[in-house]
N, C-alpha and C positions, 0 to 999 in steps of 0.2 A: 600547480602541485596539488595532488589529491591526498587529503589527510585521512590516515587510518585511526579510527578511534581507539582510545586506551580500553583495555579490558575492565570488566566489573565482575564481581563474584556472582555465581548462581545463588539465587535465594533459597532459604530454607524456611520452614514454617515459623521459625522464631527469628529470621533474619530481617533484612531491610525490606520495606514495602515495595510492591511492584510499581514500575513507572507506567503511568497511564497516558494513552495517546489521543490526541484530537484529530478527528477526521475532516479534513478540508476547510470548512468554514465554521463560524460560530453562530449561536442563536442571535446574539447581538450583532450589530453592524460592524464590529471590530475587524473581522476577517472576512473580506468579500473579494471577489474577482470579477473582472469584466471579460466579455466574450465578443465574437462576431460570428454571425452565420455564414455558411458557405454561399448561400444565395445572394446575401448582401454583398459579399466580397467580389463575387463574379460580376456584379454590376459596375464595379469601379474600374477606372482606367489603371494601367501599370503605375503611373505616378501616384494616383490616389491610394492604391493598394499599399504602396511602399510607405506613404505618409501615415496611413491609418493603422498598419501593423506596427510600425515603429513606436507610435504613441501609445498603442494598446500594450506592447510588450514592456515598455518602460514603466507603464502604469502597474501592470501585473507584478513586475519584479519588485517595485516599491511595495506593493501589497504583500508580497511573499516576505520581504524583509520585516514588514510590520507584523506579520503573522508570527515570526520567529521572536520578535519583542514581546508579543501577546503571550506566547509560550513561556518565555522567560520570566515575565511579570508574575504569571499565574503558576509557575513551578510545574509546567507541563514539559516533559522531556522526549516526547514522541509526537511527530507531526506527519500526518499523511497529506502530501501535496495533491492538489486537484490534477486529474489527468489532462484537463484542458487549460493548463497554465498558460501555454503559448499557442493559442488556437491557429489553425491553418498554416502551420509552419512545415506541413508535409505536402503543401501544394506543388504541382509540377513546375510552376513558374519560378520557384526557387527564391522567391522574395523573402519569405519568412526565415528560411535558412540563412540567407545572407545577413539579415538584420541580427539574428541571434550571434552569428560569428562576430559582428561589429560590437556586440554587447558582451563579448567574452570576459573581459576584465571585471565588469560589473557583476556578471552572473557568478564568476568564481569568488568574488568578495562576499557576496551574500551567502553562498554555500559555505565558505570557510568559517563565516561568522556563526552559522548554526552548529558547526561541529566544535568550534572553540568554546561555545556556550554549553556543549553537551547535549544539544537538541538533535535527536536522531530524526532524519528525514527519509520517508519511505513513499511508495507509489503504488496505487492499484489501478492498472490500466482498465479501460472500459470493456464492456461485454463483447465488443466486436473482435477481440483477441481470442481466437479459437484454434489452438495449434493442432488439435486433433480432428479437424474438420475433414469430411470426404472430399471437399473441393480444394484442389491445389491453389486456386485463386484466393480462397479465404485464407489458407495457410500463409501464402505469399504476403497478403495484405496484413495479416496479423504480425508477421516478422518485421514488416515495414513499419508498423506502429510501434513495436517494441524497440526497433533500432532508433527511431526518433526519440523515444523516451530516454534510451540509454545515452544518446548524444547530449540531450539536456542535462541528464545527470552528470555527464562528464564535464560539461560547461560549468556546472555548479560546483565542481571539484569534490563531487561526493564519491567515496571509495567504490572500487569495483569489487564489492563483497556483498554478503547478505546483511550487512549492517545497513546498507541503502538498498533495501530490497524492492524488487518489482514483483508484486504478488498477483497471481492469476489463478483462474479456476481450470479444471481439467477440460472442460468443454464437452464434446460429443462422448456419450457414454461408450463403454466397451471397446475403447480404441487405445488401451494402454501401450501396446507395442508401437504403434505409429507415433503416439505422443512422445514416448521416450526417444525414438529415433529422430524426431524433429528437434527435440531439445538438445540432443547430443551434437547436432550439426549447427547450433546457433553460435553467432560470434561471441567471443569472450566477454565483450562489453555487456552483453545481455545475460549469458548463462551465469556469469559470476554474481549477478544480482538477483536471479530468478528464484522465486519460491512459489509453491503451489498450496492451494487451500482447499480443504474438503467443502463440499456443498450439500444442499438439501435434496438434490435430484440425481445428477448423473454420476458423481464420484463420492462414495462414502469415504469416511476417514481412512478405513483399511485399504481402499482402492487407491486413494490419492498417496498414501504412505507407500504403497508398492511402486508407484510412479517415481516418487521422490528417492526411494532407495536405489532403484535401477538407473536413474538419470543422475543421481549424486547431487541433488539440490534439496534445500531444507524445505520442511513442511510447516506451514502455518496452521495450527489447529484451531478450528472454530467450534466451541462446545455447543452453541445453539444450533448450528447447522448439523451437528452430529445428532443431537436429541430429536431434531425434526426428521432426519433421515431414517433413524432407528426407531422412531416413534417411542421415545422413552419419556418417563414422567418425572425425572429429577436430573439435575446437573450433577448429582452425586452418585449416579449409577456407576458401578465399578469400571465400566468400559470407558468413562470420561477420563478417569485418571490413567487408565491403560494407554489410551490413545495419546494423552498429554505426554507421557514419558516416551512412547514410541516416536512421537513427533520430535521431542527433544533429541533423540538419538541421531536425527538426520542433520542436526546443526553442528558444523565443524567447531564452532564456538558456543557451547550451550548457554553461555551468559548472554548471548544475542537472541535467544529463542523469543519468538513473537507468537502471541495468540490473539484471537479475536473474541469478543463477548457482545452478545445483544440479548435482550429479552423479548418475548412475544407480546404483541400489543394487546390483543383481546383475550388471549389465553396463553398458557406456558409454552405450548408448541406452535403458536401463531408465527408464520414466517415474517410478518410485518413487524418492524421494530417499534418498541415501546419509546416513550420520552425519556425514562431513566432506567438505570440498572438496579433492580431491587433484589434479584436473586443472582448470586455469583457461585460458580463451582468452588468448593473448598480447595481443590487441588490448585486452583489459580493463585493461592497464596504463595506458590512456589514459582510462579511465572515472572521472569525478570521484566517483561514488556507486554502490555496489553492495550490493544486498540479498543477503544470504547465506541461501539456503533449504536448509539442512541440518539434520538431525535433532538434531545435537549442539549447535545453537544457539551460545551464547557460547563454548563450547569450540572450535567450528569456526572462529569469528571469531579466537580467540586463536591458534590453530594457523596461520591464514593470516597474521596480523599478525607472527608470529615466523618466517615462512618468507621466502624470496626469490622467490616466485611472480612 
């Protein structure tokens, strides 16, 4: 059974505080995951592969459950799962897929627990997902990756909606029409969860907004990507609020609107992320959900929580 979350009200400047999100791991060793390289995997016999993956997947599922507990303890209500949670599950030998199927009940229990605790779980597939590529093979492989992620989210009993979003970038620039065409033919398990984020290079906030409007998927607005792309000197430039509200209009449930924030490391418009968030767009006081993309992870979240930003 997939649990649909209950609704929450959209924030106002005088309303409840935004819910801040942890990205994948912690600075401390509290939230960590294991992995295995493809090279190492291919050196193993079929029996060894099965044993290794089963042990790895069970370990990472336990670690995911611990991550949920960490979020609960620290009053963090948004968690971005790592894209490599169950590595090598897309191998052609099908071993990883079979093991995940065996673990279905345990996976569902962990996912249901997160939803019952009100901890929203989302995903950001890696950079190899490029739905706007000139190469049909790259597009096909991108859909394969998204399909695998969607299957895992289904196994975790996460809803097929933007509540449990799979957030990606637009990819190759000036390919809006093709990008929309590809999105429109995606399976429901993917498209129902898909969101697009503006980036510093290929797709400005306005450009990815157009994609989201045409494909009817929500937009995740990233204020730092926006100021880098537009070469702005402040998060409070009028266009930041304009794009924030425009992005909100793409969410069927505005109370689920998700935004990202980071600060530049060496300078305001530096693309490298800083340790903490010391400058926040004032309009983000109206954001229901904010992923904190800072190197200090949970420490950055705690600092913001204790501040009056």
